[in-house]
C-alpha positions in Angstrom: 39.7 -73.6 185.6 43.3 -73.1 186.7 44.4 -71.4 189.9 45.2 -68.2 188.2 41.7 -68.0 186.6 40.2 -68.7 190.0 42.4 -66.0 191.5 41.0 -63.5 188.9 37.5 -64.9 189.9 37.4 -65.8 193.5 20.4 -40.6 196.4 23.1 -37.9 196.8 21.3 -36.3 199.5 21.2 -39.4 201.7 25.0 -39.9 201.0 25.8 -36.4 202.1 23.7 -36.9 205.2 25.3 -40.3 206.0 28.9 -39.4 205.2 29.0 -35.6 205.6 31.6 -35.3 202.8 31.4 -33.3 199.6 33.0 -34.5 196.4 31.3 -37.9 196.3 28.7 -37.0 193.7 30.1 -39.7 191.4 27.9 -42.1 193.3 24.4 -42.5 191.9 22.9 -43.6 195.2 23.7 -45.1 198.6 21.5 -46.9 201.0 20.7 -45.9 204.6 23.7 -45.7 207.0 24.2 -48.0 210.0 26.7 -48.1 212.8 30.0 -49.6 212.0 33.3 -50.4 213.8 35.9 -53.1 214.0 34.2 -54.6 217.0 30.9 -54.6 215.2 32.4 -56.4 212.3 34.0 -59.0 214.5 30.7 -59.6 216.3 29.0 -60.0 212.9 31.6 -62.6 211.8 31.3 -64.5 215.0 27.5 -64.6 214.7 27.7 -65.6 211.1 30.0 -68.6 212.1 27.2 -69.7 214.4 24.8 -70.1 211.5 24.8 -72.7 208.8 26.8 -71.7 205.7 24.6 -70.4 202.9 26.4 -70.4 199.6 25.9 -67.4 197.3 26.7 -69.5 194.2 24.1 -69.4 191.4 22.7 -66.0 192.4 24.2 -64.2 189.5 22.1 -63.4 186.4 22.7 -65.6 183.4 23.7 -62.6 181.2 26.5 -61.8 183.7 27.7 -65.4 184.0 27.8 -65.7 180.2 30.2 -62.8 179.7 33.4 -64.0 178.2 36.9 -62.7 179.1 37.0 -60.0 176.4 33.5 -58.7 177.2 34.3 -58.5 180.9 37.5 -56.6 180.2 35.5 -54.1 178.1 33.4 -53.1 181.1 35.5 -50.4 182.9 34.7 -48.1 185.8 34.5 -44.5 184.7 37.5 -42.9 186.3 35.9 -39.5 186.3 33.4 -41.0 188.9 36.0 -42.5 191.2 35.1 -42.4 194.9 36.6 -39.3 196.6 37.2 -37.7 193.2 37.3 -33.9 193.5 38.3 -34.0 197.1 41.6 -33.4 198.9 41.6 -37.0 200.1 44.8 -38.6 198.8 43.2 -41.8 197.6 40.6 -42.8 194.9 38.6 -45.9 194.7 37.1 -47.6 191.7 34.8 -50.7 191.6 34.8 -53.8 189.4 31.7 -55.0 187.6 30.2 -58.4 188.4 30.2 -61.2 185.9 32.4 -63.6 184.0 34.1 -65.8 186.6 33.2 -63.4 189.5 29.8 -64.8 190.4 29.3 -64.2 194.1 27.3 -61.2 195.1 29.4 -58.6 197.0 28.4 -55.6 199.1 30.6 -52.6 199.3 30.1 -49.8 201.9 31.6 -46.4 202.6 32.4 -45.6 206.2 32.8 -42.2 207.9 32.3 -41.1 211.5 31.3 -44.6 212.6 28.6 -44.9 209.9 28.5 -47.2 206.9 26.4 -46.7 203.8 26.1 -49.3 201.1 27.1 -48.2 197.6 24.3 -49.1 195.2 25.1 -50.3 191.7 24.4 -48.0 188.8 25.3 -48.6 185.2 26.3 -45.0 184.8 29.4 -45.8 186.9 30.8 -47.9 184.1 31.8 -47.6 180.5 30.7 -50.4 178.2 32.2 -51.4 174.9 30.0 -51.6 171.8 29.4 -55.4 172.2 28.7 -55.1 175.9 26.2 -52.4 175.3 24.1 -55.0 173.5 24.2 -57.5 176.4 21.0 -57.3 178.4 22.7 -56.8 181.8 20.4 -56.5 184.8 20.0 -53.1 186.6 21.3 -54.6 189.8 24.4 -56.4 188.4 26.5 -55.4 191.4 30.3 -55.4 192.0 33.0 -58.0 192.1 35.7 -56.1 193.9 37.6 -52.8 194.3 40.8 -51.1 193.5 42.7 -48.2 195.1 44.6 -45.4 193.5 47.0 -42.8 194.9 49.7 -40.4 193.6 52.6 -42.8 192.9 55.0 -41.1 190.5 53.5 -37.6 190.2 51.6 -35.5 192.9 48.3 -35.1 191.0 48.3 -38.3 188.9 46.4 -41.2 190.6 47.7 -44.7 189.8 46.4 -48.1 190.9 48.4 -49.8 193.6 46.0 -52.2 195.4 43.3 -54.6 194.2 40.8 -56.8 196.1 38.9 -59.2 193.7 38.1 -62.9 193.5 37.5 -65.2 196.5 39.7 -63.7 199.3 42.5 -62.7 196.9 44.2 -59.3 196.9 47.3 -57.9 195.2 49.6 -54.9 195.7 52.6 -53.4 194.0 55.4 -51.0 194.9 56.4 -48.0 192.9 57.5 -49.0 189.4 56.2 -52.5 189.6 53.6 -54.6 187.7 51.3 -57.0 189.5 52.6 -60.5 190.1 51.9 -62.8 193.1 48.7 -62.5 195.2 47.9 -62.8 198.9 44.7 -64.3 200.3 42.7 -63.9 203.5 42.9 -67.6 204.4 43.9 -70.9 202.8 42.1 -74.2 203.7 43.3 -77.7 202.7 45.6 -76.6 200.0 46.7 -79.5 197.7 45.3 -82.0 200.2 43.0 -84.9 199.9 39.4 -83.8 199.7 40.1 -80.7 197.7 40.9 -77.1 198.6 38.3 -74.7 200.0 38.4 -71.1 198.9 36.8 -68.7 201.4 35.5 -65.5 199.9 35.2 -61.9 201.0 31.5 -61.3 200.9 31.5 -57.6 201.7 33.9 -54.7 202.0 33.8 -51.5 204.1 36.1 -48.8 203.0 36.8 -45.9 205.4 37.0 -42.4 204.1 40.5 -41.1 204.9 41.3 -37.6 206.1 42.9 -35.1 203.7 46.2 -35.4 205.5 46.1 -39.2 205.9 48.8 -41.5 204.6 46.7 -44.6 204.9 43.3 -46.0 203.8 41.5 -48.6 205.8 39.6 -51.5 204.2 37.5 -54.0 206.2 36.2 -57.3 204.9 33.9 -60.1 205.9 35.1 -63.6 205.1 32.8 -66.6 204.7 32.9 -70.2 203.5 31.7 -73.7 204.4 34.2 -74.0 207.3 34.8 -70.5 208.6 33.7 -66.9 209.0 36.1 -64.1 209.7 36.7 -60.4 210.0 39.6 -58.6 208.4 41.0 -55.1 208.7 43.7 -53.8 206.3 45.3 -50.4 207.1 47.1 -49.7 203.8 49.8 -47.1 203.3 52.1 -46.5 200.4 55.4 -44.7 199.7 57.8 -46.7 197.6 56.5 -49.9 199.1 52.9 -50.7 199.8 52.5 -51.6 203.5 49.4 -53.3 204.9 48.9 -53.8 208.6 46.4 -56.7 208.8 44.2 -57.8 211.7 42.1 -60.9 211.2 39.7 -62.7 213.6 38.8 -66.2 212.4 35.8 -68.2 213.7 35.6 -71.8 212.4 32.3 -73.4 211.8 34.1 -76.7 211.5 37.5 -78.0 212.6 40.2 -76.9 210.0 43.0 -79.5 210.0 45.1 -77.7 207.4 44.7 -73.9 207.6 47.0 -71.4 206.0 47.5 -68.0 207.7 48.8 -65.1 205.6 48.9 -67.2 202.4 50.5 -66.3 199.1 49.9 -67.7 195.6 52.5 -67.2 192.9 53.9 -68.7 189.7 57.2 -70.5 189.0 57.4 -72.0 185.5 61.2 -72.6 185.2 64.6 -71.1 186.0 68.3 -72.0 186.2 67.8 -73.7 189.6 65.3 -76.1 188.0 66.5 -78.9 185.9 63.3 -79.7 183.9 63.8 -79.0 180.2 61.9 -76.1 178.5 62.2 -75.2 174.9 61.8 -71.4 175.4 63.6 -68.3 174.2 63.6 -66.9 177.7 66.2 -67.9 180.3 63.6 -68.0 183.1 59.8 -67.4 183.7 58.4 -66.8 187.2 56.7 -64.3 189.4 58.7 -65.4 192.4 62.0 -67.3 192.6 62.3 -68.2 196.2 60.9 -68.5 199.7 62.6 -66.4 202.3 62.2 -67.0 206.1 63.4 -65.3 209.2 63.0 -67.8 212.0 62.1 -67.1 215.6 65.7 -67.7 216.5 66.9 -65.2 213.9 68.2 -67.5 211.2 67.6 -66.4 207.6 66.7 -69.3 205.2 66.5 -69.1 201.4 64.7 -71.8 199.5 64.9 -71.5 195.7 61.7 -72.5 193.9 61.7 -75.5 191.6 59.2 -77.4 189.5 58.7 -81.2 189.3 56.3 -83.7 187.8 54.8 -84.3 191.2 53.6 -82.0 194.0 56.4 -81.0 196.4 55.6 -80.2 200.0 58.2 -78.4 202.2 57.7 -77.7 205.9 59.8 -75.3 207.9 58.9 -75.8 211.6 59.3 -72.8 213.8 58.2 -71.0 216.9 57.2 -67.3 216.9 58.5 -66.6 213.4 59.8 -63.1 212.6 59.0 -63.1 208.9 58.5 -65.0 205.7 57.6 -64.3 202.1 57.9 -65.1 198.4 60.6 -63.1 196.7 61.5 -62.0 193.2 65.3 -61.5 193.5 66.4 -61.4 189.9 65.8 -57.8 188.8 67.7 -57.6 185.5 65.7 -57.7 182.2 68.5 -59.9 180.8 67.5 -62.7 183.2 64.0 -62.9 181.6 64.1 -61.3 178.1 60.3 -60.9 178.1 59.4 -57.3 177.2 55.6 -57.8 177.6 55.5 -59.8 180.9 58.2 -57.7 182.6 58.9 -60.4 185.2 61.9 -58.4 186.5 59.3 -55.9 187.9 57.1 -58.3 189.7 56.7 -57.6 193.5 58.2 -59.5 196.4 55.9 -59.8 199.4 57.0 -60.1 203.0 55.0 -60.9 206.2 56.0 -59.8 209.6 53.9 -61.1 212.5 52.8 -58.3 214.9 51.7 -60.8 217.5 53.1 -64.1 218.9 52.0 -66.8 216.4 53.4 -69.6 218.7 54.3 -73.0 217.3 53.8 -74.0 213.7 55.5 -74.0 210.3 55.9 -72.1 207.1 54.6 -74.5 204.5 55.6 -74.3 200.8 53.7 -76.2 198.1 55.0 -76.4 194.6 52.5 -77.8 192.0 53.5 -79.2 188.6 52.7 -76.9 185.8 53.1 -76.8 182.0 52.3 -73.1 181.6 53.1 -69.7 183.0 49.4 -68.9 183.3 48.7 -71.0 186.4 49.6 -70.1 189.9 51.4 -73.2 191.1 53.2 -71.9 194.2 51.6 -71.5 197.6 53.2 -70.5 200.9 51.7 -69.7 204.3 52.0 -70.1 208.1 50.3 -73.3 209.4 49.6 -73.3 213.2 50.8 -76.5 214.9 47.3 -77.3 216.2 44.2 -77.4 214.0 41.6 -74.6 214.3 38.7 -75.9 216.3 35.0 -75.5 215.5 33.5 -72.8 217.7 36.9 -71.3 218.5 38.2 -67.8 218.0 41.7 -67.1 216.5 43.3 -63.7 216.1 46.3 -62.9 214.0 48.1 -59.6 213.3 50.8 -59.1 210.7 52.4 -56.5 208.4 52.4 -57.4 204.7 54.8 -55.4 202.5 54.7 -55.4 198.7 58.3 -54.5 197.9 61.4 -54.7 195.8 63.5 -55.9 198.7 62.8 -57.1 202.2 62.5 -54.0 204.5 65.2 -53.4 207.1 68.9 -54.3 207.4 70.2 -57.7 206.2 73.2 -58.7 208.4 74.1 -61.9 206.5 75.2 -62.6 202.9 72.3 -63.4 200.6 71.9 -66.1 198.0 72.1 -64.2 194.7 71.4 -67.2 192.4 71.3 -71.0 192.3 72.1 -73.0 189.2 71.8 -76.7 188.6 73.2 -78.9 185.8 74.5 -82.4 184.9 77.7 -83.3 186.7 80.5 -85.8 186.3 80.4 -88.7 186.6 77.1 -89.2 184.9 74.2 -89.4 187.3 75.6 -86.8 189.6 74.5 -83.1 189.7 76.5 -80.0 189.9 74.9 -77.1 191.8 76.3 -73.6 191.9 75.4 -71.0 194.6 76.4 -67.4 194.6 76.5 -65.7 198.0 77.3 -61.9 198.5 76.8 -59.3 201.1 77.4 -58.9 204.8 80.9 -60.0 205.8 81.2 -62.5 202.8 83.2 -60.3 200.4 85.3 -61.8 197.7 88.6 -61.7 199.5 87.3 -62.5 202.9 89.5 -64.8 205.0 87.8 -68.2 205.3 90.4 -69.7 207.7 87.9 -69.9 210.6 84.7 -70.6 208.7 82.5 -73.5 209.5 80.3 -75.1 206.9 76.9 -76.7 207.5 76.5 -79.1 204.5 73.7 -81.7 204.5 71.7 -83.9 202.2 68.6 -85.8 203.4 69.0 -88.5 200.8 72.0 -89.4 198.5 75.2 -87.7 199.4 77.3 -84.6 198.8 80.7 -85.9 197.6 82.5 -82.6 197.5 82.1 -78.8 197.6 84.3 -75.9 196.6 84.3 -72.2 197.6 85.9 -69.5 195.5 85.9 -65.7 195.2 83.5 -64.3 192.7 84.9 -61.0 191.4 81.7 -60.3 189.4 79.5 -60.3 192.5 82.0 -59.3 195.2 81.1 -62.4 197.1 81.7 -66.2 197.1 80.7 -68.9 194.7 80.0 -72.4 196.2 80.0 -75.5 194.0 78.4 -78.7 195.2 78.8 -82.2 193.7 75.6 -84.1 194.6 74.9 -87.7 194.0 71.2 -88.5 194.2 69.8 -91.7 195.6 67.8 -93.0 192.7 64.2 -91.8 192.7 64.2 -90.3 196.2 63.5 -86.6 196.8 66.1 -84.8 198.9 66.6 -81.6 200.7 70.2 -80.1 200.4 71.4 -77.4 202.8 74.5 -75.2 202.9 75.4 -72.4 205.3 78.6 -70.6 206.4 79.3 -69.5 210.0 82.3 -68.2 211.9 82.7 -68.6 215.7 79.0 -69.5 215.9 77.8 -66.4 214.0 75.9 -67.0 210.8 77.6 -65.3 207.8 75.1 -66.4 205.1 71.5 -67.3 204.7 70.9 -71.0 205.0 70.5 -72.2 201.5 67.9 -75.1 201.3 67.3 -76.8 197.9 64.8 -79.5 197.0 66.1 -82.1 194.6 63.3 -83.9 192.8 64.0 -86.5 190.2 
């Protein structure tokens, strides 16, 4: 199973009494209501971490586990029965059926006025295709996740914008976008010896919003062999989808290599990558670079690449201001793929809302021979391991967007291209910068250049106006040192002020 497949995996009277809200008659039945709050969920997670881990694997009925991809896709939630349908609440919620690669039982609750009532599975919630109607599915098949809808393009037309499904994966998209990269609750031991551990959201609590609310709140309980945790997502959408995330993490075991606010994405190939691909498309990727805003205020752009071996990049920092995986190329001509629409894949940006202290943004690039595997992972790694019995709180804002929110005071890297240089054995790398004070006819008399290579050497570089972008084009002649990997860097400053992002590029033979 590849990473993307795992990503996909990973009575009415009592309801009215428990929730006190009309318009929810789409639900067949809910269970008794209990007290619920963020503090109660954190206490539940902390208590769970104090108990031995009990895996839910193997608890799914064979008929559900045996569903193939097409059968599973043909089981769809009846949109006429969406939660909050028929109310003035500006959101709708639909549920995903259990089965196929989604094999962990999951509880989903509705919350209102401090009370949570479990939603009970009923086949009438779903529409089944002809073949699926013949499958003897159990009456308690259950759910594998949820998705949220809101008016996106038209006031009374509800469209999907957020999904939680598979392990601790979730995805969002801004107005006009298709889904692309995913976020996760927590990463553990990614691409490390001993294998990666995938915590799962075992249960969700979704709070009923007020009719005039612009946000919907989703809570989740995380569980795995090494950790339990509580998560709160306050989700709002306008053009972008903005999630304010609180997480409380309680390790059962010491976690040497944790990933906070992790992303998973796909980079197959592009002009910055020198591996050969016999493909009609110029580039194929969900994300084309890692962007960082360091605690000191320096913007760093790292184009993504592929290589025959795993590439690890570590950007040490203190109190980071932001990081994310970006899709900068937005023109169809860059991709020429009508069906995949890579030009409409989201960028995702994390802004810490608390002090994250010392650590690093880690980027892992896995070899891939296909566009159907998520081979890019990025996250914040605390400097010190998470200790068993400890308690760790993180707050951050996650934005699914076209562009990073806020003003950008420096010139950005528009594109990176790499090719064979002269003499043979050398490489020629081209970087286009534009924006900020780096316009095409800008005076470079007092510019300073930070140009480095960790292995091999940069023999020469050139800077010229680019009339097509209104910025500058930088050309670098790089001579690799045999089979050694190297990090190349280039940045322009003036009188100590950064004029451009710091371009950092991984050369891998």
